[in-house]
Structures are given as C-alpha cells and as structure tokens.
C-alpha positions in Angstrom: 102.9 107.5 116.5 106.2 108.4 115.0 106.6 107.9 111.2 109.0 109.0 108.5 107.0 109.2 105.3 108.9 109.3 102.0 109.3 112.5 100.0 107.1 112.8 96.9 110.1 112.6 94.6 111.6 109.7 96.5 108.5 107.5 96.7 109.4 105.1 93.9 112.8 104.3 95.3 111.4 103.9 98.8 108.8 101.5 97.5 111.4 99.4 95.8 113.5 99.3 99.0 110.4 98.4 101.2 109.4 95.6 98.7 112.9 94.2 98.9 112.7 94.3 102.7 109.4 92.5 102.6 110.9 89.8 100.4 114.0 89.3 102.6 112.3 89.4 106.0 108.7 88.4 105.4 107.6 91.5 107.3 105.2 93.8 105.5 106.9 97.2 104.9 105.0 100.0 103.1 106.3 103.2 101.8 104.0 106.2 101.5 104.0 110.0 101.4 102.7 112.2 104.2 99.6 112.9 102.1 98.9 109.2 101.6 99.4 108.6 105.3 97.0 111.4 106.2 94.5 110.0 103.7 94.7 106.5 105.3 94.1 108.0 108.8 91.1 110.0 107.7 89.6 107.0 106.0 90.2 105.0 109.2 88.0 107.3 111.1 90.4 109.7 112.6 89.1 113.3 112.8 91.9 115.2 114.5 95.3 114.6 112.8 98.3 116.8 113.5 101.8 116.2 112.1 104.6 117.6 114.4 108.1 117.6 112.8 110.8 116.0 114.8 113.7 118.4 114.2 116.0 116.8 116.8 117.0 114.1 114.2 118.5 116.7 111.9 122.1 116.9 113.0 123.5 119.9 111.0 122.3 123.4 111.8 122.6 124.3 108.2 120.5 121.3 107.1 117.9 122.2 109.8 117.8 125.8 108.5 117.2 124.6 105.0 114.6 122.1 106.2 112.7 124.8 108.1 112.8 127.1 105.1 111.4 124.4 102.8 108.7 123.7 105.4 107.7 127.3 105.5 107.5 127.4 101.7 105.4 124.2 101.8 108.0 122.2 99.9 109.6 120.0 102.6 107.4 116.9 101.9 108.0 117.2 98.1 111.8 117.1 98.4 112.8 115.5 101.8 111.7 112.7 104.0 110.8 114.0 107.4 110.1 112.3 110.8 106.9 113.3 112.4 105.2 112.7 115.8 101.6 112.2 114.6 98.7 112.9 117.0 95.5 111.4 115.6 92.2 111.1 117.5 89.0 109.3 116.7 85.7 111.0 117.6 
C-alpha cells in the first residue's frame, strides 16, 4: 500500500483537515502518524512491516538532501510528512 502519514508536529492540523473532508464528502478520512499506522498494522495481525520512502515525489534536490539527512538522524517523521510504499505481511 502507499500512504503518506502526517508528521508528528503536523498531526493536529491534519486531523482538522481530514475531519472537514469527512463532513464535506461523507467519506471517512483519518490522519495518523507513521507510528500510529505501524501500531494499527501490528494489531491487525501483520508481522512483517517495512516502510520504504518514496523519494521520487520530492521535486527539489535540495529538499531531497534535507529529507535524507533528517531520515538518517531519525527526525523525518517528526518534522515532515513522507510518502511510503508499505510492505506488510501476515503470518
């Protein structure tokens, strides 16, 4: 699956936007962080879960460099929303 979880610092704003989308369209939209999504997958019975960043969506080489540095430091999910190809398998 491909998902773009919210950054930790942006989750409140994302949840307000998703709630408004739900009101306007009737479609259920949920905002969550990468950690929350991983938690939901584990509790749904998935045992192998791998998040693969989709860097092709970052247009600027400078922004991509900053994103990769933040990822290496373990801060990307705190500060930025990132798109992931998620591979999850049940036993």
